[in-house]
C-alpha positions, -999 to +999 in steps of 0.1 A: +584-025-155+597-009-187+633-004-194+637+032-205+672+039-218+660+068-239+660+102-223+624+113-220+618+150-214+593+152-185+575+181-203+568+158-232+553+132-208+531+157-191+522+176-223+533+209-208+563+232-208+586+234-177+595+271-175+605+293-146+620+327-143+658+325-145+658+289-158+686+284-184+683+263-215+682+226-210+715+209-206+727+179-225+710+148-213+725+117-197+718+081-206+700+060-179+706+023-179+679-004-178+658-010-147+674-038-125+653-060-102+671-062-068+646-082-048+628-115-056+597-107-036+575-076-029+592-053-004+575-040+027+592-006+027+611+018+006+648+010-002+680+030+005+710+029-017+747+039-013+776+039-038+812+034-030+846+035-048+844+027-085+806+028-082+801-004-062+765-003-049+747-014-018+709-016-015+688-022+017+651-027+021+624-043+043+609-077+032+585-102+046+605-127+067+576-152+070+552-133+093+577-106+104+595-077+089+630-085+079+659-063+067+675-073+035+709-063+020+723-068-015+755-055-030+766-050-066+803-050-077+816-022-098+815-044-129+777-050-124+777-085-107+751-088-079+758-108-048+731-129-032+705-112-010+714-113+027+690-112+056+702-089+084+675-099+108+641-086+121+634-049+117+625-022+092+634+013+080+670+004+070+696+029+058+730+022+043+762+041+037+796+032+022+831+046+029+859+053+005+872+017+006+838+000+000+829-010+035+791-008+040+774+002+072+737-004+078+713+008+105+677-001+111+648-001+137+641-034+155+615-045+180+621-077+200+595-094+222+597-080+257+622-052+248+618-015+240+624-006+203+660-005+193+684+009+167+707-018+153+737-017+131+759-042+111+789-036+089+799-055+057+837-052+052+851-048+018+863-085+019+827-096+022+827-106+059+801-092+083+804-078+118+781-089+145+749-070+149+751-042+176+724-023+194+732+014+193+702+028+213+691+022+248+678-012+255+656-023+284+626-045+291+594-030+277+564-018+297+531-025+281+517+009+293+546+030+279+551+036+242+589+043+241+599+046+204+629+052+182+620+074+152+635+096+125+667+076+120+695+090+099+729+076+090+759+094+075+792+077+066+824+095+056+849+086+029+874+080+056+852+054+074+838+074+103+800+072+108+772+088+128+737+076+134+711+099+149+675+093+159+647+105+183+640+084+214+612+086+239+575+085+244+552+109+225+522+100+246+534+115+279+535+082+298+572+075+295+605+094+290+601+127+272+615+125+236+650+137+230+676+134+202+702+107+206+733+097+185+760+071+182+794+079+167+819+055+151+854+069+145+873+055+114+887+021+123+871+022+157+840+010+175+806+027+181+803+051+210+769+059+225+740+063+227+745+100+237+716+124+245+723+154+223+694+175+235+674+179+267+640+162+267+613+180+247+636+205+230+638+191+195+605+173+188+604+183+151+627+170+123+664+162+124+693+153+101+730+145+102+760+148+080+797+138+083+828+152+067+858+133+052+878+137+084+850+125+106+836+158+118+798+153+123+770+178+125+734+171+137+706+196+132+671+194+147+640+216+150+613+222+175+591+250+189+622+269+199+638+269+164+667+251+148+696+238+169+729+223+158+753+199+176+788+191+165+811+161+171+845+175+176+875+154+186+859+127+208+829+145+222+796+162+213+792+199+218+763+215+235+734+225+211+736+260+197+706+280+183+710+285+145+675+300+139+643+307+157+608+301+145+614+272+122+584+250+113+602+227+090+625+197+090+661+210+087+687+195+064+725+197+067+754+188+043+792+188+045+813+191+014+845+173+005+866+203+017+846+205+049+823+233+041+790+230+060+756+244+055+722+239+071+688+247+055+653+249+069+619+264+062+600+291+081+562+293+083+549+327+092+513+334+102+501+370+097+489+388+127+455+394+110+450+356+107+455+355+069+471+327+049+506+316+062+537+322+041+566+298+037+602+308+031+636+290+031+667+301+050+702+287+052+733+292+075+769+284+070+792+269+096+827+285+099+840+291+133+804+296+143+770+295+125+763+326+103+732+346+106+703+331+085+704+340+048+671+338+028+671+314-002+636+322-013+611+350-007+581+337-027+561+325+003+553+290-010+584+270-005+590+242+020+608+208+027+643+220+016+674+199+012+710+211+007+742+200-010+777+216-006+807+214-029+838+237-028+818+267-016+789+261-040+756+256-021+726+241-038+691+240-022+662+220-035+626+223-022+590+218-030+563+245-035+528+243-021+517+232-056+543+204-053+566+215-080+603+208-073+626+238-075+662+246-069+686+276-063+723+278-059+751+302-050+786+298-064+805+309-033+797+315+004+796+352-001+774+352-033+737+356-032+715+327-044+704+328-080+669+328-093+649+296-086+648+270-113+618+247-117+629+210-120+594+196-122+559+207-129+533+207-101+521+172-092+486+160-084+496+148-049+525+155-026+556+134-030+590+133-011+623+136-030+659+128-024+690+149-031+726+136-031+760+148-043+794+133-048+828+147-037+831+166-070+798+184-067+777+164-092+741+162-081+710+140-085+675+147-074+647+121-077+611+120-066+578+103-070+554+121-093+519+111-082+494+116-110+460+105-122+475+074-139+496+063-109+530+072-095+562+075-116+598+078-104+615+108-119+651+121-117+673+150-128+711+153-126+735+182-127+773+181-132+793+203-109+802+227-137+769+225-157+731+228-155+702+206-146+691+180-172+655+178-182+635+154-159+636+117-169+609+093-161+625+061-147+595+039-143+561+032-157+531+045-138+521+022-109+490+023-087+492+051-061+504+037-027+515+067-005+539+047+017+558+036-014+565+070-027+600+074-011+630+068-033+667+061-024+693+082-042+731+081-044+757+098-066+790+081-075+821+092-092+820+111-125+784+118-122+769+083-121+736+087-103+717+058-087+679+057-079+662+029-060+625+025-054+599-002-047+567-013-064+561-051-067+599-055-063+629-034-052+642-017-083+674+002-092+685+024-122+716+044-127+729+069-151+756+051-171+775+081-186+810+085-171+830+112-189+858+120-164 
């Protein structure tokens, strides 16, 4: 893996110009540090990364535990010293979050012999001690003829220490309990409560997401054949689901800003009555006392897979086009219209997922895997709260195309320090080293 400290404009790498209507001149570039090797062996799944106060960093991934999948954790101090790798036990698909004091919370999937699949959590306190592992989901003896599963796990941790984990639980094959959305909630300084069924069986069988505000207010959004629904955690209880939009065919995304502003985003797929080609658009809704009527973000008919970030009323949405370019639009206040889309990447050869994260000041990072003829490369752009997007920067050398390894983990620390983690033959991490405020 090459250490690429120099800023490399993505257009130069591709030999083409990145241009889009309404796109401003390129902003000043940031300096990305060298690639750091986090793991000592080849990982079995993509990593997740979280950043805490003074940019202490935690990374989780799945590794070979000697014939079984094992969840691994490693933490780096703010001055760049890595602690040893710690095994958290059998399982996979881990996620990690950090609160404002530096406590790290992890969640992951686990399957034990003779038991149905489970969601497990553990917490690393800022003093370095670990809590006991705890099962958050329902647990029971397994039946060999029923495929009960836990899928689509999401974790959100607030700066104040509250946390929410949400997932889908049930049997997609029709032999066991019908799928439904479940959640567990942990108040700051308290213990986990749940699992709680947030939806009736069969209502939200599409995508889902969760976010949590600095005071512990949590929001879960989910989609299905009946549209997008939202559920809130208020005080000590979950509210009933409310319909935010109808007709969504896309995984929704939700974000809560440092001041509590909340926005959800999703994609709509519309099939013409004459049977022509379907069109795709993106919509958003703001939560005040209730959810606002959907507002269009795009009208081009080729946009999907949106993600959203919120800061002091500014809303930023990032999405992919059918040609697999990454684009973005933002509005500067809740009442303002969205600006013209900006193209952050040129079209890719193959689809690739991306990640979007913001810090409490509104600085943003977006990273994705560009799958091309020579292999896949990890690419990132950043944007300060009061500035414009940088040119895309290639963070890695091209590696052989392995679709399950495309996902990246992203986090944004104080003063715009962005972190991107990925896997190839090892778990890797790079961060933007500039810190100007």
